[in-house]
PDB file with SEQRES, HELIX, SHEET and CRYST1 records, atoms N, CA, C and O in Angstrom:
SEQRES   1 A   85  MET ARG GLN ALA PHE ARG ALA SER VAL LEU HIS CYS LEU          
SEQRES   2 A   85  SER ASP PRO GLY GLU GLU SER ARG ALA SER ALA PHE GLU          
SEQRES   3 A   85  TYR PHE GLU ASP GLY LEU LEU ILE VAL GLU ASP GLY THR          
SEQRES   4 A   85  VAL LEU GLU ALA GLY ASN ALA GLU SER LEU LEU ASP GLY          
SEQRES   5 A   85  LEU ALA GLU ASP VAL LEU LEU THR GLU PHE PRO GLY LYS          
SEQRES   6 A   85  HIS HIS CYS VAL LEU ARG ARG ALA ALA ALA GLY LEU ALA          
SEQRES   7 A   85  ALA PRO LEU ARG LEU PRO GLY                                  
HELIX    1 AA1 ALA A   22  ALA A   24  5                                   3    
HELIX    2 AA2 ALA A   46  LEU A   50  1                                   5    
SHEET    1 AA1 4 THR A  39  ASN A  45  0                                        
SHEET    2 AA1 4 PHE A  25  GLU A  36 -1                                        
SHEET    3 AA1 4 ARG A   2  CYS A  12 -1                                        
SHEET    4 AA1 4 LEU A  58  GLU A  61  1                                        
SHEET    1 AA2 3 ARG A   2  CYS A  12  0                                        
SHEET    2 AA2 3 HIS A  67  ARG A  72  1                                        
SHEET    3 AA2 3 ALA A  78  ARG A  82 -1                                        
CRYST1    1.000    1.000    1.000  90.00  90.00  90.00 P 1           1          
ATOM      1  N   MET A   1     101.460 112.114 113.603  1.00  0.00           N  
ATOM      2  CA  MET A   1     100.812 111.111 112.781  1.00  0.00           C  
ATOM      3  C   MET A   1      99.294 111.233 112.948  1.00  0.00           C  
ATOM      4  O   MET A   1      98.781 111.263 114.067  1.00  0.00           O  
ATOM      5  N   ARG A   2      98.609 111.300 111.851  1.00  0.00           N  
ATOM      6  CA  ARG A   2      97.151 111.420 111.871  1.00  0.00           C  
ATOM      7  C   ARG A   2      96.536 110.027 111.824  1.00  0.00           C  
ATOM      8  O   ARG A   2      96.935 109.184 111.021  1.00  0.00           O  
ATOM      9  N   GLN A   3      95.548 109.795 112.707  1.00  0.00           N  
ATOM     10  CA  GLN A   3      94.840 108.519 112.788  1.00  0.00           C  
ATOM     11  C   GLN A   3      93.343 108.777 112.814  1.00  0.00           C  
ATOM     12  O   GLN A   3      92.888 109.852 113.204  1.00  0.00           O  
ATOM     13  N   ALA A   4      92.585 107.770 112.391  1.00  0.00           N  
ATOM     14  CA  ALA A   4      91.130 107.842 112.463  1.00  0.00           C  
ATOM     15  C   ALA A   4      90.619 106.562 113.117  1.00  0.00           C  
ATOM     16  O   ALA A   4      91.102 105.467 112.829  1.00  0.00           O  
ATOM     17  N   PHE A   5      89.643 106.716 113.993  1.00  0.00           N  
ATOM     18  CA  PHE A   5      89.046 105.592 114.700  1.00  0.00           C  
ATOM     19  C   PHE A   5      87.557 105.569 114.373  1.00  0.00           C  
ATOM     20  O   PHE A   5      86.849 106.555 114.574  1.00  0.00           O  
ATOM     21  N   ARG A   6      87.094 104.429 113.866  1.00  0.00           N  
ATOM     22  CA  ARG A   6      85.678 104.279 113.522  1.00  0.00           C  
ATOM     23  C   ARG A   6      85.011 103.440 114.599  1.00  0.00           C  
ATOM     24  O   ARG A   6      85.365 102.281 114.815  1.00  0.00           O  
ATOM     25  N   ALA A   7      84.042 104.047 115.269  1.00  0.00           N  
ATOM     26  CA  ALA A   7      83.318 103.397 116.361  1.00  0.00           C  
ATOM     27  C   ALA A   7      82.095 104.259 116.662  1.00  0.00           C  
ATOM     28  O   ALA A   7      81.898 105.297 116.029  1.00  0.00           O  
ATOM     29  N   SER A   8      81.292 103.847 117.602  1.00  0.00           N  
ATOM     30  CA  SER A   8      80.218 104.709 118.090  1.00  0.00           C  
ATOM     31  C   SER A   8      80.866 105.824 118.905  1.00  0.00           C  
ATOM     32  O   SER A   8      81.755 105.569 119.716  1.00  0.00           O  
ATOM     33  N   VAL A   9      80.420 107.058 118.688  1.00  0.00           N  
ATOM     34  CA  VAL A   9      81.042 108.211 119.343  1.00  0.00           C  
ATOM     35  C   VAL A   9      79.975 109.024 120.072  1.00  0.00           C  
ATOM     36  O   VAL A   9      78.964 109.406 119.483  1.00  0.00           O  
ATOM     37  N   LEU A  10      80.210 109.286 121.355  1.00  0.00           N  
ATOM     38  CA  LEU A  10      79.385 110.193 122.152  1.00  0.00           C  
ATOM     39  C   LEU A  10      80.229 111.428 122.415  1.00  0.00           C  
ATOM     40  O   LEU A  10      81.278 111.343 123.054  1.00  0.00           O  
ATOM     41  N   HIS A  11      79.782 112.558 121.932  1.00  0.00           N  
ATOM     42  CA  HIS A  11      80.539 113.797 122.002  1.00  0.00           C  
ATOM     43  C   HIS A  11      79.789 114.781 122.892  1.00  0.00           C  
ATOM     44  O   HIS A  11      78.638 115.119 122.614  1.00  0.00           O  
ATOM     45  N   CYS A  12      80.436 115.241 123.960  1.00  0.00           N  
ATOM     46  CA  CYS A  12      79.830 116.228 124.858  1.00  0.00           C  
ATOM     47  C   CYS A  12      80.119 117.620 124.322  1.00  0.00           C  
ATOM     48  O   CYS A  12      81.276 118.037 124.276  1.00  0.00           O  
ATOM     49  N   LEU A  13      79.090 118.336 123.921  1.00  0.00           N  
ATOM     50  CA  LEU A  13      79.245 119.675 123.349  1.00  0.00           C  
ATOM     51  C   LEU A  13      79.351 120.755 124.412  1.00  0.00           C  
ATOM     52  O   LEU A  13      79.999 121.781 124.207  1.00  0.00           O  
ATOM     53  N   SER A  14      78.713 120.516 125.547  1.00  0.00           N  
ATOM     54  CA  SER A  14      78.741 121.464 126.651  1.00  0.00           C  
ATOM     55  C   SER A  14      78.360 120.722 127.926  1.00  0.00           C  
ATOM     56  O   SER A  14      77.988 119.549 127.889  1.00  0.00           O  
ATOM     57  N   ASP A  15      78.456 121.409 129.032  1.00  0.00           N  
ATOM     58  CA  ASP A  15      78.068 120.829 130.311  1.00  0.00           C  
ATOM     59  C   ASP A  15      76.549 120.668 130.316  1.00  0.00           C  
ATOM     60  O   ASP A  15      75.830 121.656 130.167  1.00  0.00           O  
ATOM     61  N   PRO A  16      76.048 119.446 130.484  1.00  0.00           N  
ATOM     62  CA  PRO A  16      74.600 119.245 130.433  1.00  0.00           C  
ATOM     63  C   PRO A  16      73.876 119.801 131.656  1.00  0.00           C  
ATOM     64  O   PRO A  16      72.653 119.943 131.633  1.00  0.00           O  
ATOM     65  N   GLY A  17      74.597 120.112 132.703  1.00  0.00           N  
ATOM     66  CA  GLY A  17      73.976 120.631 133.909  1.00  0.00           C  
ATOM     67  C   GLY A  17      73.168 119.560 134.619  1.00  0.00           C  
ATOM     68  O   GLY A  17      73.209 118.388 134.245  1.00  0.00           O  
ATOM     69  N   GLU A  18      72.457 119.955 135.611  1.00  0.00           N  
ATOM     70  CA  GLU A  18      71.675 119.013 136.404  1.00  0.00           C  
ATOM     71  C   GLU A  18      70.506 118.423 135.623  1.00  0.00           C  
ATOM     72  O   GLU A  18      70.004 117.354 135.968  1.00  0.00           O  
ATOM     73  N   GLU A  19      70.077 119.108 134.582  1.00  0.00           N  
ATOM     74  CA  GLU A  19      68.905 118.666 133.830  1.00  0.00           C  
ATOM     75  C   GLU A  19      69.258 117.728 132.683  1.00  0.00           C  
ATOM     76  O   GLU A  19      68.364 117.215 132.009  1.00  0.00           O  
ATOM     77  N   SER A  20      70.552 117.495 132.449  1.00  0.00           N  
ATOM     78  CA  SER A  20      71.005 116.621 131.350  1.00  0.00           C  
ATOM     79  C   SER A  20      70.354 116.998 130.022  1.00  0.00           C  
ATOM     80  O   SER A  20      69.681 116.178 129.397  1.00  0.00           O  
ATOM     81  N   ARG A  21      70.558 118.231 129.601  1.00  0.00           N  
ATOM     82  CA  ARG A  21      69.993 118.719 128.333  1.00  0.00           C  
ATOM     83  C   ARG A  21      70.463 117.860 127.169  1.00  0.00           C  
ATOM     84  O   ARG A  21      71.658 117.592 127.047  1.00  0.00           O  
ATOM     85  N   ALA A  22      69.563 117.432 126.328  1.00  0.00           N  
ATOM     86  CA  ALA A  22      69.911 116.619 125.157  1.00  0.00           C  
ATOM     87  C   ALA A  22      70.784 117.399 124.189  1.00  0.00           C  
ATOM     88  O   ALA A  22      71.573 116.791 123.464  1.00  0.00           O  
ATOM     89  N   SER A  23      70.676 118.710 124.149  1.00  0.00           N  
ATOM     90  CA  SER A  23      71.482 119.530 123.245  1.00  0.00           C  
ATOM     91  C   SER A  23      72.956 119.577 123.649  1.00  0.00           C  
ATOM     92  O   SER A  23      73.786 120.094 122.901  1.00  0.00           O  
ATOM     93  N   ALA A  24      73.281 119.043 124.820  1.00  0.00           N  
ATOM     94  CA  ALA A  24      74.668 119.048 125.284  1.00  0.00           C  
ATOM     95  C   ALA A  24      75.470 117.885 124.704  1.00  0.00           C  
ATOM     96  O   ALA A  24      76.683 117.814 124.902  1.00  0.00           O  
ATOM     97  N   PHE A  25      74.811 116.976 123.992  1.00  0.00           N  
ATOM     98  CA  PHE A  25      75.479 115.780 123.480  1.00  0.00           C  
ATOM     99  C   PHE A  25      75.225 115.597 121.990  1.00  0.00           C  
ATOM    100  O   PHE A  25      74.201 116.025 121.458  1.00  0.00           O  
ATOM    101  N   GLU A  26      76.182 114.950 121.329  1.00  0.00           N  
ATOM    102  CA  GLU A  26      76.020 114.454 119.968  1.00  0.00           C  
ATOM    103  C   GLU A  26      76.374 112.982 120.006  1.00  0.00           C  
ATOM    104  O   GLU A  26      77.370 112.604 120.622  1.00  0.00           O  
ATOM    105  N   TYR A  27      75.588 112.154 119.368  1.00  0.00           N  
ATOM    106  CA  TYR A  27      75.888 110.719 119.314  1.00  0.00           C  
ATOM    107  C   TYR A  27      75.928 110.279 117.859  1.00  0.00           C  
ATOM    108  O   TYR A  27      75.002 110.534 117.090  1.00  0.00           O  
ATOM    109  N   PHE A  28      77.016 109.616 117.501  1.00  0.00           N  
ATOM    110  CA  PHE A  28      77.177 109.064 116.158  1.00  0.00           C  
ATOM    111  C   PHE A  28      77.308 107.556 116.292  1.00  0.00           C  
ATOM    112  O   PHE A  28      78.339 107.057 116.742  1.00  0.00           O  
ATOM    113  N   GLU A  29      76.270 106.831 115.905  1.00  0.00           N  
ATOM    114  CA  GLU A  29      76.313 105.376 116.021  1.00  0.00           C  
ATOM    115  C   GLU A  29      77.454 104.800 115.186  1.00  0.00           C  
ATOM    116  O   GLU A  29      78.162 103.896 115.630  1.00  0.00           O  
ATOM    117  N   ASP A  30      77.626 105.327 113.981  1.00  0.00           N  
ATOM    118  CA  ASP A  30      78.754 104.959 113.131  1.00  0.00           C  
ATOM    119  C   ASP A  30      79.611 106.209 113.000  1.00  0.00           C  
ATOM    120  O   ASP A  30      79.518 106.941 112.015  1.00  0.00           O  
ATOM    121  N   GLY A  31      80.445 106.443 114.006  1.00  0.00           N  
ATOM    122  CA  GLY A  31      81.208 107.678 114.067  1.00  0.00           C  
ATOM    123  C   GLY A  31      82.653 107.516 113.634  1.00  0.00           C  
ATOM    124  O   GLY A  31      83.165 106.404 113.504  1.00  0.00           O  
ATOM    125  N   LEU A  32      83.290 108.642 113.417  1.00  0.00           N  
ATOM    126  CA  LEU A  32      84.701 108.679 113.069  1.00  0.00           C  
ATOM    127  C   LEU A  32      85.361 109.752 113.919  1.00  0.00           C  
ATOM    128  O   LEU A  32      84.884 110.885 113.989  1.00  0.00           O  
ATOM    129  N   LEU A  33      86.444 109.392 114.553  1.00  0.00           N  
ATOM    130  CA  LEU A  33      87.230 110.285 115.387  1.00  0.00           C  
ATOM    131  C   LEU A  33      88.586 110.447 114.714  1.00  0.00           C  
ATOM    132  O   LEU A  33      89.301 109.462 114.528  1.00  0.00           O  
ATOM    133  N   ILE A  34      88.950 111.664 114.347  1.00  0.00           N  
ATOM    134  CA  ILE A  34      90.219 111.924 113.678  1.00  0.00           C  
ATOM    135  C   ILE A  34      91.144 112.614 114.676  1.00  0.00           C  
ATOM    136  O   ILE A  34      90.803 113.652 115.243  1.00  0.00           O  
ATOM    137  N   VAL A  35      92.329 112.018 114.880  1.00  0.00           N  
ATOM    138  CA  VAL A  35      93.267 112.451 115.904  1.00  0.00           C  
ATOM    139  C   VAL A  35      94.644 112.642 115.281  1.00  0.00           C  
ATOM    140  O   VAL A  35      95.065 111.862 114.427  1.00  0.00           O  
ATOM    141  N   GLU A  36      95.342 113.692 115.720  1.00  0.00           N  
ATOM    142  CA  GLU A  36      96.722 113.895 115.287  1.00  0.00           C  
ATOM    143  C   GLU A  36      97.557 114.249 116.510  1.00  0.00           C  
ATOM    144  O   GLU A  36      97.268 115.220 117.209  1.00  0.00           O  
ATOM    145  N   ASP A  37      98.585 113.463 116.761  1.00  0.00           N  
ATOM    146  CA  ASP A  37      99.493 113.688 117.894  1.00  0.00           C  
ATOM    147  C   ASP A  37      98.740 113.875 119.206  1.00  0.00           C  
ATOM    148  O   ASP A  37      99.105 114.720 120.023  1.00  0.00           O  
ATOM    149  N   GLY A  38      97.689 113.083 119.403  1.00  0.00           N  
ATOM    150  CA  GLY A  38      96.929 113.112 120.644  1.00  0.00           C  
ATOM    151  C   GLY A  38      95.851 114.182 120.719  1.00  0.00           C  
ATOM    152  O   GLY A  38      95.138 114.263 121.720  1.00  0.00           O  
ATOM    153  N   THR A  39      95.716 114.999 119.692  1.00  0.00           N  
ATOM    154  CA  THR A  39      94.702 116.051 119.664  1.00  0.00           C  
ATOM    155  C   THR A  39      93.563 115.643 118.742  1.00  0.00           C  
ATOM    156  O   THR A  39      93.787 115.242 117.600  1.00  0.00           O  
ATOM    157  N   VAL A  40      92.341 115.748 119.246  1.00  0.00           N  
ATOM    158  CA  VAL A  40      91.172 115.428 118.438  1.00  0.00           C  
ATOM    159  C   VAL A  40      90.950 116.566 117.437  1.00  0.00           C  
ATOM    160  O   VAL A  40      90.740 117.714 117.828  1.00  0.00           O  
ATOM    161  N   LEU A  41      90.999 116.240 116.156  1.00  0.00           N  
ATOM    162  CA  LEU A  41      90.791 117.227 115.106  1.00  0.00           C  
ATOM    163  C   LEU A  41      89.332 117.321 114.695  1.00  0.00           C  
ATOM    164  O   LEU A  41      88.818 118.404 114.411  1.00  0.00           O  
ATOM    165  N   GLU A  42      88.668 116.161 114.669  1.00  0.00           N  
ATOM    166  CA  GLU A  42      87.281 116.134 114.201  1.00  0.00           C  
ATOM    167  C   GLU A  42      86.590 114.883 114.703  1.00  0.00           C  
ATOM    168  O   GLU A  42      87.209 113.829 114.851  1.00  0.00           O  
ATOM    169  N   ALA A  43      85.302 115.013 114.963  1.00  0.00           N  
ATOM    170  CA  ALA A  43      84.458 113.877 115.327  1.00  0.00           C  
ATOM    171  C   ALA A  43      83.139 114.066 114.605  1.00  0.00           C  
ATOM    172  O   ALA A  43      82.597 115.171 114.562  1.00  0.00           O  
ATOM    173  N   GLY A  44      82.623 112.981 114.037  1.00  0.00           N  
ATOM    174  CA  GLY A  44      81.359 113.095 113.333  1.00  0.00           C  
ATOM    175  C   GLY A  44      80.914 111.783 112.737  1.00  0.00           C  
ATOM    176  O   GLY A  44      81.424 110.719 113.087  1.00  0.00           O  
ATOM    177  N   ASN A  45      79.963 111.866 111.839  1.00  0.00           N  
ATOM    178  CA  ASN A  45      79.405 110.698 111.174  1.00  0.00           C  
ATOM    179  C   ASN A  45      80.450 110.125 110.212  1.00  0.00           C  
ATOM    180  O   ASN A  45      80.976 110.849 109.367  1.00  0.00           O  
ATOM    181  N   ALA A  46      80.751 108.830 110.336  1.00  0.00           N  
ATOM    182  CA  ALA A  46      81.786 108.192 109.516  1.00  0.00           C  
ATOM    183  C   ALA A  46      81.491 108.329 108.031  1.00  0.00           C  
ATOM    184  O   ALA A  46      82.400 108.602 107.247  1.00  0.00           O  
ATOM    185  N   GLU A  47      80.248 108.145 107.635  1.00  0.00           N  
ATOM    186  CA  GLU A  47      79.889 108.220 106.218  1.00  0.00           C  
ATOM    187  C   GLU A  47      80.255 109.586 105.626  1.00  0.00           C  
ATOM    188  O   GLU A  47      80.694 109.667 104.479  1.00  0.00           O  
ATOM    189  N   SER A  48      80.079 110.636 106.394  1.00  0.00           N  
ATOM    190  CA  SER A  48      80.386 111.986 105.927  1.00  0.00           C  
ATOM    191  C   SER A  48      81.882 112.262 105.879  1.00  0.00           C  
ATOM    192  O   SER A  48      82.359 112.940 104.969  1.00  0.00           O  
ATOM    193  N   LEU A  49      82.621 111.744 106.846  1.00  0.00           N  
ATOM    194  CA  LEU A  49      84.035 112.084 106.976  1.00  0.00           C  
ATOM    195  C   LEU A  49      84.977 111.170 106.196  1.00  0.00           C  
ATOM    196  O   LEU A  49      86.083 111.587 105.852  1.00  0.00           O  
ATOM    197  N   LEU A  50      84.569 109.942 105.912  1.00  0.00           N  
ATOM    198  CA  LEU A  50      85.474 108.993 105.249  1.00  0.00           C  
ATOM    199  C   LEU A  50      85.877 109.448 103.848  1.00  0.00           C  
ATOM    200  O   LEU A  50      87.013 109.213 103.437  1.00  0.00           O  
ATOM    201  N   ASP A  51      84.981 110.089 103.109  1.00  0.00           N  
ATOM    202  CA  ASP A  51      85.307 110.526 101.752  1.00  0.00           C  
ATOM    203  C   ASP A  51      86.451 111.529 101.728  1.00  0.00           C  
ATOM    204  O   ASP A  51      87.243 111.533 100.786  1.00  0.00           O  
ATOM    205  N   GLY A  52      86.550 112.368 102.734  1.00  0.00           N  
ATOM    206  CA  GLY A  52      87.582 113.398 102.775  1.00  0.00           C  
ATOM    207  C   GLY A  52      88.850 112.970 103.492  1.00  0.00           C  
ATOM    208  O   GLY A  52      89.776 113.768 103.637  1.00  0.00           O  
ATOM    209  N   LEU A  53      88.909 111.730 103.942  1.00  0.00           N  
ATOM    210  CA  LEU A  53      90.064 111.234 104.696  1.00  0.00           C  
ATOM    211  C   LEU A  53      91.241 110.989 103.754  1.00  0.00           C  
ATOM    212  O   LEU A  53      91.100 110.285 102.754  1.00  0.00           O  
ATOM    213  N   ALA A  54      92.387 111.561 104.065  1.00  0.00           N  
ATOM    214  CA  ALA A  54      93.579 111.381 103.231  1.00  0.00           C  
ATOM    215  C   ALA A  54      94.024 109.921 103.245  1.00  0.00           C  
ATOM    216  O   ALA A  54      93.798 109.203 104.219  1.00  0.00           O  
ATOM    217  N   GLU A  55      94.653 109.494 102.164  1.00  0.00           N  
ATOM    218  CA  GLU A  55      95.069 108.093 102.030  1.00  0.00           C  
ATOM    219  C   GLU A  55      96.123 107.680 103.042  1.00  0.00           C  
ATOM    220  O   GLU A  55      96.236 106.497 103.360  1.00  0.00           O  
ATOM    221  N   ASP A  56      96.906 108.637 103.559  1.00  0.00           N  
ATOM    222  CA  ASP A  56      97.980 108.300 104.496  1.00  0.00           C  
ATOM    223  C   ASP A  56      97.508 108.223 105.952  1.00  0.00           C  
ATOM    224  O   ASP A  56      98.307 107.939 106.844  1.00  0.00           O  
ATOM    225  N   VAL A  57      96.221 108.472 106.198  1.00  0.00           N  
ATOM    226  CA  VAL A  57      95.676 108.397 107.562  1.00  0.00           C  
ATOM    227  C   VAL A  57      95.432 106.938 107.924  1.00  0.00           C  
ATOM    228  O   VAL A  57      94.779 106.205 107.180  1.00  0.00           O  
ATOM    229  N   LEU A  58      95.962 106.520 109.076  1.00  0.00           N  
ATOM    230  CA  LEU A  58      95.766 105.160 109.566  1.00  0.00           C  
ATOM    231  C   LEU A  58      94.350 105.032 110.128  1.00  0.00           C  
ATOM    232  O   LEU A  58      94.008 105.693 111.108  1.00  0.00           O  
ATOM    233  N   LEU A  59      93.531 104.185 109.509  1.00  0.00           N  
ATOM    234  CA  LEU A  59      92.143 103.978 109.939  1.00  0.00           C  
ATOM    235  C   LEU A  59      92.037 102.679 110.724  1.00  0.00           C  
ATOM    236  O   LEU A  59      92.403 101.610 110.233  1.00  0.00           O  
ATOM    237  N   THR A  60      91.531 102.785 111.956  1.00  0.00           N  
ATOM    238  CA  THR A  60      91.285 101.617 112.800  1.00  0.00           C  
ATOM    239  C   THR A  60      89.789 101.541 113.035  1.00  0.00           C  
ATOM    240  O   THR A  60      89.173 102.503 113.492  1.00  0.00           O  
ATOM    241  N   GLU A  61      89.208 100.390 112.721  1.00  0.00           N  
ATOM    242  CA  GLU A  61      87.762 100.216 112.873  1.00  0.00           C  
ATOM    243  C   GLU A  61      87.454  99.297 114.039  1.00  0.00           C  
ATOM    244  O   GLU A  61      88.112  98.274 114.233  1.00  0.00           O  
ATOM    245  N   PHE A  62      86.450  99.672 114.811  1.00  0.00           N  
ATOM    246  CA  PHE A  62      86.001  98.896 115.956  1.00  0.00           C  
ATOM    247  C   PHE A  62      84.521  98.585 115.782  1.00  0.00           C  
ATOM    248  O   PHE A  62      83.678  99.290 116.336  1.00  0.00           O  
ATOM    249  N   PRO A  63      84.185  97.539 115.021  1.00  0.00           N  
ATOM    250  CA  PRO A  63      82.781  97.189 114.808  1.00  0.00           C  
ATOM    251  C   PRO A  63      82.155  96.612 116.077  1.00  0.00           C  
ATOM    252  O   PRO A  63      82.852  96.139 116.975  1.00  0.00           O  
ATOM    253  N   GLY A  64      80.865  96.663 116.125  1.00  0.00           N  
ATOM    254  CA  GLY A  64      80.169  96.069 117.269  1.00  0.00           C  
ATOM    255  C   GLY A  64      79.885  97.087 118.346  1.00  0.00           C  
ATOM    256  O   GLY A  64      79.409  98.185 118.058  1.00  0.00           O  
ATOM    257  N   LYS A  65      80.168  96.737 119.572  1.00  0.00           N  
ATOM    258  CA  LYS A  65      79.757  97.552 120.704  1.00  0.00           C  
ATOM    259  C   LYS A  65      80.880  98.387 121.297  1.00  0.00           C  
ATOM    260  O   LYS A  65      80.828  98.719 122.482  1.00  0.00           O  
ATOM    261  N   HIS A  66      81.879  98.731 120.525  1.00  0.00           N  
ATOM    262  CA  HIS A  66      82.947  99.596 121.020  1.00  0.00           C  
ATOM    263  C   HIS A  66      82.512 101.048 120.903  1.00  0.00           C  
ATOM    264  O   HIS A  66      81.863 101.436 119.931  1.00  0.00           O  
ATOM    265  N   HIS A  67      82.871 101.843 121.895  1.00  0.00           N  
ATOM    266  CA  HIS A  67      82.453 103.238 121.929  1.00  0.00           C  
ATOM    267  C   HIS A  67      83.618 104.144 122.256  1.00  0.00           C  
ATOM    268  O   HIS A  67      84.590 103.725 122.884  1.00  0.00           O  
ATOM    269  N   CYS A  68      83.517 105.355 121.836  1.00  0.00           N  
ATOM    270  CA  CYS A  68      84.464 106.402 122.181  1.00  0.00           C  
ATOM    271  C   CYS A  68      83.655 107.548 122.769  1.00  0.00           C  
ATOM    272  O   CYS A  68      82.654 107.966 122.187  1.00  0.00           O  
ATOM    273  N   VAL A  69      84.081 108.055 123.914  1.00  0.00           N  
ATOM    274  CA  VAL A  69      83.398 109.161 124.567  1.00  0.00           C  
ATOM    275  C   VAL A  69      84.342 110.360 124.582  1.00  0.00           C  
ATOM    276  O   VAL A  69      85.506 110.231 124.961  1.00  0.00           O  
ATOM    277  N   LEU A  70      83.842 111.528 124.170  1.00  0.00           N  
ATOM    278  CA  LEU A  70      84.623 112.760 124.185  1.00  0.00           C  
ATOM    279  C   LEU A  70      83.988 113.732 125.151  1.00  0.00           C  
ATOM    280  O   LEU A  70      82.767 113.775 125.300  1.00  0.00           O  
ATOM    281  N   ARG A  71      84.824 114.507 125.801  1.00  0.00           N  
ATOM    282  CA  ARG A  71      84.299 115.575 126.653  1.00  0.00           C  
ATOM    283  C   ARG A  71      84.859 116.899 126.145  1.00  0.00           C  
ATOM    284  O   ARG A  71      85.872 116.923 125.446  1.00  0.00           O  
ATOM    285  N   ARG A  72      84.214 117.973 126.488  1.00  0.00           N  
ATOM    286  CA  ARG A  72      84.669 119.304 126.093  1.00  0.00           C  
ATOM    287  C   ARG A  72      85.684 119.760 127.137  1.00  0.00           C  
ATOM    288  O   ARG A  72      85.340 119.890 128.311  1.00  0.00           O  
ATOM    289  N   ALA A  73      86.922 120.004 126.730  1.00  0.00           N  
ATOM    290  CA  ALA A  73      87.973 120.447 127.638  1.00  0.00           C  
ATOM    291  C   ALA A  73      87.846 121.945 127.895  1.00  0.00           C  
ATOM    292  O   ALA A  73      87.112 122.640 127.192  1.00  0.00           O  
ATOM    293  N   ALA A  74      88.559 122.438 128.899  1.00  0.00           N  
ATOM    294  CA  ALA A  74      88.464 123.846 129.288  1.00  0.00           C  
ATOM    295  C   ALA A  74      88.790 124.792 128.138  1.00  0.00           C  
ATOM    296  O   ALA A  74      88.184 125.857 128.027  1.00  0.00           O  
ATOM    297  N   ALA A  75      89.734 124.421 127.288  1.00  0.00           N  
ATOM    298  CA  ALA A  75      90.131 125.288 126.180  1.00  0.00           C  
ATOM    299  C   ALA A  75      89.166 125.184 124.997  1.00  0.00           C  
ATOM    300  O   ALA A  75      89.370 125.835 123.972  1.00  0.00           O  
ATOM    301  N   GLY A  76      88.128 124.375 125.133  1.00  0.00           N  
ATOM    302  CA  GLY A  76      87.155 124.240 124.069  1.00  0.00           C  
ATOM    303  C   GLY A  76      87.472 123.122 123.095  1.00  0.00           C  
ATOM    304  O   GLY A  76      86.736 122.929 122.127  1.00  0.00           O  
ATOM    305  N   LEU A  77      88.548 122.381 123.324  1.00  0.00           N  
ATOM    306  CA  LEU A  77      88.895 121.259 122.463  1.00  0.00           C  
ATOM    307  C   LEU A  77      88.320 119.976 123.027  1.00  0.00           C  
ATOM    308  O   LEU A  77      88.175 119.835 124.241  1.00  0.00           O  
ATOM    309  N   ALA A  78      87.996 119.050 122.160  1.00  0.00           N  
ATOM    310  CA  ALA A  78      87.476 117.767 122.629  1.00  0.00           C  
ATOM    311  C   ALA A  78      88.639 116.910 123.100  1.00  0.00           C  
ATOM    312  O   ALA A  78      89.663 116.824 122.422  1.00  0.00           O  
ATOM    313  N   ALA A  79      88.491 116.291 124.229  1.00  0.00           N  
ATOM    314  CA  ALA A  79      89.522 115.419 124.781  1.00  0.00           C  
ATOM    315  C   ALA A  79      88.932 114.015 124.949  1.00  0.00           C  
ATOM    316  O   ALA A  79      87.851 113.870 125.521  1.00  0.00           O  
ATOM    317  N   PRO A  80      89.620 112.985 124.462  1.00  0.00           N  
ATOM    318  CA  PRO A  80      89.043 111.635 124.595  1.00  0.00           C  
ATOM    319  C   PRO A  80      89.054 111.153 126.020  1.00  0.00           C  
ATOM    320  O   PRO A  80      90.053 111.302 126.724  1.00  0.00           O  
ATOM    321  N   LEU A  81      87.952 110.576 126.453  1.00  0.00           N  
ATOM    322  CA  LEU A  81      87.874 109.949 127.765  1.00  0.00           C  
ATOM    323  C   LEU A  81      88.119 108.455 127.646  1.00  0.00           C  
ATOM    324  O   LEU A  81      88.750 107.852 128.514  1.00  0.00           O  
ATOM    325  N   ARG A  82      87.624 107.864 126.580  1.00  0.00           N  
ATOM    326  CA  ARG A  82      87.748 106.416 126.438  1.00  0.00           C  
ATOM    327  C   ARG A  82      87.795 106.080 124.954  1.00  0.00           C  
ATOM    328  O   ARG A  82      86.910 106.456 124.185  1.00  0.00           O  
ATOM    329  N   LEU A  83      88.825 105.377 124.578  1.00  0.00           N  
ATOM    330  CA  LEU A  83      88.925 104.883 123.221  1.00  0.00           C  
ATOM    331  C   LEU A  83      88.748 103.382 123.241  1.00  0.00           C  
ATOM    332  O   LEU A  83      89.133 102.732 124.213  1.00  0.00           O  
ATOM    333  N   PRO A  84      88.183 102.819 122.208  1.00  0.00           N  
ATOM    334  CA  PRO A  84      88.037 101.373 122.162  1.00  0.00           C  
ATOM    335  C   PRO A  84      89.390 100.688 122.205  1.00  0.00           C  
ATOM    336  O   PRO A  84      90.401 101.262 121.799  1.00  0.00           O  
ATOM    337  N   GLY A  85      89.403  99.489 122.687  1.00  0.00           N  
ATOM    338  CA  GLY A  85      90.669  98.796 122.654  1.00  0.00           C  
ATOM    339  C   GLY A  85      90.687  97.663 123.575  1.00  0.00           C  
ATOM    340  O   GLY A  85      91.694  96.962 123.672  1.00  0.00           O  
TER     341      GLY A  85                                                      
END                                                                             
């Protein structure tokens, strides 16, 4: 089942190292996280992704101060660390 979560999203693109490189992160204040069977398919700006979202995708919105944090897993896939709720 494909689901989408709308919230602020912090996406770790790579290990920031000791210097906390800004290029290691992406932040979407109004973000969209698209998940299918526990696998993150896409994360990005909600405004950009909502138009292409299929009608059968369950959309859950978390307005306000809810956040979702993603980390880069060993296989290169994004794995959720924290979902709003």
